[in-house]
C-alpha positions in Angstrom: 19.6 -14.9 46.9 21.5 -16.8 44.2 18.7 -19.3 43.9 16.2 -16.5 43.1 18.5 -15.1 40.4 18.9 -18.5 38.8 15.1 -18.9 38.6 14.7 -15.5 37.1 17.4 -16.2 34.5 15.7 -19.5 33.7 12.5 -17.7 32.9 14.1 -15.1 30.7 13.9 -17.2 27.5 10.3 -18.0 28.2 9.4 -14.3 28.7 11.3 -13.2 25.6 9.6 -15.9 23.5 6.2 -14.8 24.7 7.0 -11.2 23.9 8.3 -12.1 20.4 5.2 -14.3 19.7 2.9 -11.5 20.7 4.8 -8.9 18.7 5.0 -11.1 15.6 1.3 -12.0 15.5 -0.3 -8.9 16.8 0.2 -6.4 13.9 -2.9 -4.3 13.6 -3.3 -5.1 9.9 -3.2 -8.8 10.5 -5.7 -8.6 13.4 -8.2 -6.4 11.4 -8.1 -8.5 8.3 -8.1 -11.9 10.0 -10.8 -11.1 12.4 -13.0 -9.2 9.9 -12.4 -5.7 11.4 -13.5 -2.5 9.6 -10.3 -2.0 7.6 -6.6 -2.6 7.1 -3.9 -0.2 6.3 -3.7 0.7 2.6 -1.1 -0.7 0.3 2.4 0.8 0.5 3.0 2.7 -2.7 6.4 2.3 -4.3 6.4 4.1 -7.6 5.8 6.9 -8.7 6.2 8.8 -5.5 8.6 11.7 -6.1 9.0 14.9 -8.0 11.5 13.4 -10.4 9.6 10.9 -12.5 10.5 10.4 -16.2 8.6 8.6 -18.9 9.3 8.2 -22.6 6.8 10.1 -24.9 5.6 6.9 -26.6 5.9 4.6 -23.6 4.2 3.9 -20.4 4.3 5.0 -16.8 4.2 2.0 -14.4 2.5 2.2 -11.0 3.9 -0.2 -8.4 2.9 -1.0 -4.8 3.5 -3.7 -2.1 1.0 -6.4 -2.7 0.1 -7.8 0.8 -2.7 -10.3 1.4 -2.6 -11.2 -2.3 -4.6 -14.4 -1.8 -7.4 -12.4 -0.1 -7.4 -9.5 -2.6 -10.2 -9.4 -5.1 -9.1 -6.2 -6.9 -7.7 -2.7 -6.4 -9.4 0.7 -6.9 -7.0 3.0 -8.7 -7.7 6.7 -8.9 -5.6 9.4 -10.6 -6.0 13.1 -9.9 -4.6 16.3 -11.4 -2.4 18.1 -8.9 -2.6 17.5 -5.1 -6.3 17.8 -4.8 -8.1 14.5 -4.4 -11.6 15.7 -4.8 -14.1 14.8 -7.6 -13.2 18.0 -9.6 -9.6 16.8 -10.1 -10.4 13.1 -10.9 -8.9 11.9 -14.2 -9.3 8.2 -13.8 -11.2 5.8 -11.5 -10.6 2.2 -12.4 -10.7 -1.3 -11.0 -7.4 -3.1 -11.4 -7.2 -6.8 -11.3 -4.7 -8.5 -9.1 -2.8 -9.9 -12.2 -2.5 -6.4 -13.7 0.8 -5.6 -12.0 2.5 -3.3 -12.5 -0.4 -1.2 -13.6 0.6 0.8 -16.7 -0.8 4.0 -18.2 0.3 5.5 -21.5 2.7 8.4 -21.0 0.6 10.4 -23.5 -2.1 10.8 -20.8 0.3 13.0 -18.7 1.3 16.6 -19.3 5.0 17.4 -19.0 5.9 19.1 -15.8 2.6 18.6 -14.1 1.9 17.1 -10.7 -0.5 14.2 -10.3 -1.7 12.2 -7.3 -2.7 8.6 -7.3 -4.8 6.7 -4.8 -5.0 3.0 -4.3 -7.5 1.0 -2.2 -7.3 -2.8 -1.8 -10.7 -4.6 -2.0 -10.8 -8.1 -0.3 -13.0 -11.1 -1.1 -15.0 -10.5 2.1 -16.1 -7.1 0.7 -14.0 -5.1 3.1 -11.7 -2.3 1.8 -8.3 -1.2 3.0 -7.6 2.4 4.0 -6.6 4.4 1.0 -3.0 5.1 0.2 -1.9 8.1 -1.9 1.2 9.6 -3.3 1.9 12.6 -5.5 4.5 12.8 -8.3 5.7 15.3 -10.9 6.4 13.9 -14.3 8.8 14.8 -17.1 7.9 13.4 -20.6 11.1 12.7 -22.6 
């Protein structure tokens, strides 16, 4: 009986290593992008993403996101909408953003005080594939 337990304990590091290896290298995003799948998850939006955003009247509002797969990224598609509605009727801006245009800035004068806006970001890769879209809404106060 003790001999069997010793063999089992001896295999534990091997099993744990295999589990860790599989977990570390099997993220859905990595597999889809590396193997040319249909899409990857969209960029994680960092700012603005709340109802308490302030911008100086003569200044800029900066849009920031996590920039994954930067070497593989050709550009981003940035869309800005009035309110929460992300249909064509609410579209204010639809622009390609170069990888080196980070953070992406828009003049605060383009925004109305107290209004809600929604921004959408899509990552476009050199192989022509696009990420899923990410979106966040925010309410702005112009100071």
